[in-house]
C-alpha positions in Angstrom: 45.2 106.9 59.9 43.0 109.5 57.7 39.8 107.3 58.0 38.9 110.0 60.7 38.7 112.6 58.1 36.0 110.6 56.2 34.2 108.6 58.6 31.3 110.1 60.9 29.6 107.6 63.6 25.9 108.6 64.4 23.3 106.5 66.3 20.4 105.3 64.5 16.9 103.2 64.9 16.6 100.1 63.6 13.3 98.0 62.3 14.1 94.4 62.0 11.2 91.7 61.1 10.0 89.1 59.3 6.9 88.4 57.8 5.3 84.9 56.4 3.4 85.9 53.2 2.3 82.0 52.9 2.6 82.5 49.1 -0.3 84.6 48.7 -0.9 87.8 48.5 -2.7 90.0 51.1 -4.2 92.6 51.5 -4.3 93.6 55.1 -2.6 97.0 56.3 1.2 96.7 57.5 1.0 99.8 59.0 0.1 98.1 62.7 3.1 96.1 62.3 5.8 98.3 60.6 4.7 101.3 61.9 3.3 100.7 65.3 5.4 102.2 67.5 6.5 105.3 65.7 4.7 107.3 67.8 1.9 110.0 67.5 4.5 112.5 65.1 6.7 109.6 64.0 9.4 110.8 66.5 10.1 106.8 67.3 10.5 106.1 63.0 13.4 104.2 62.6 15.9 105.2 60.6 16.6 101.7 58.5 14.0 99.1 58.1 15.0 95.5 57.2 12.8 93.5 56.3 12.9 89.6 55.8 10.0 87.4 53.8 9.3 83.9 53.9 7.5 81.5 52.2 6.6 84.0 48.8 6.0 81.3 46.7 4.5 77.9 47.1 7.6 75.7 47.9 7.2 73.1 45.6 10.2 71.6 43.2 9.1 73.9 39.8 9.3 76.7 41.8 12.4 76.3 43.9 14.1 75.3 40.2 12.9 77.9 37.6 12.2 80.6 39.9 9.2 81.5 38.3 7.2 83.5 40.4 9.3 84.9 43.1 10.7 87.7 41.5 7.1 88.9 41.0 5.8 88.4 44.4 9.0 90.1 45.8 8.4 93.2 44.2 4.4 92.8 45.4 6.0 93.0 48.7 8.3 95.3 48.2 6.1 97.5 46.7 3.4 96.8 49.5 6.4 97.8 52.3 7.4 101.0 50.4 3.6 102.5 50.0 2.9 101.9 54.0 6.2 103.5 55.1 6.1 106.1 52.3 2.1 107.2 52.8 1.0 110.6 53.9 0.0 109.1 57.3 3.6 108.0 58.0 5.7 110.0 55.9 3.7 113.5 57.2 4.1 114.6 53.2 7.7 115.2 54.0 10.0 114.3 51.3 13.1 114.1 53.8 11.2 111.2 55.7 10.7 109.0 52.8 12.5 105.5 52.5 14.1 103.8 49.8 14.7 100.5 48.6 19.1 99.8 49.6 18.7 96.0 48.8 16.5 93.3 47.7 17.3 89.6 47.7 15.6 86.3 46.8 16.9 82.9 48.0 
């Protein structure tokens, strides 16, 4: 098969976590949660970061049926995560160390 011509296997470091938002916008720093194990120079920074959010909106019949706030609130948290991961402190001002959103799903 020709798959060997087009396939490369590499080791990757992953961060997978969940955050219970409790239907509130919080201003606390996320560095201690997302970046605590990166090492002093970011040598242990993950290649891929996956975050699941819980309770982005109050779970009531209107919010579940109409989806009136979940998109806005989920974007708020996407922006918070990206600004934390890509801060000058965490990216070391290296454009090759920036994280990009690949997928966002709202259930």
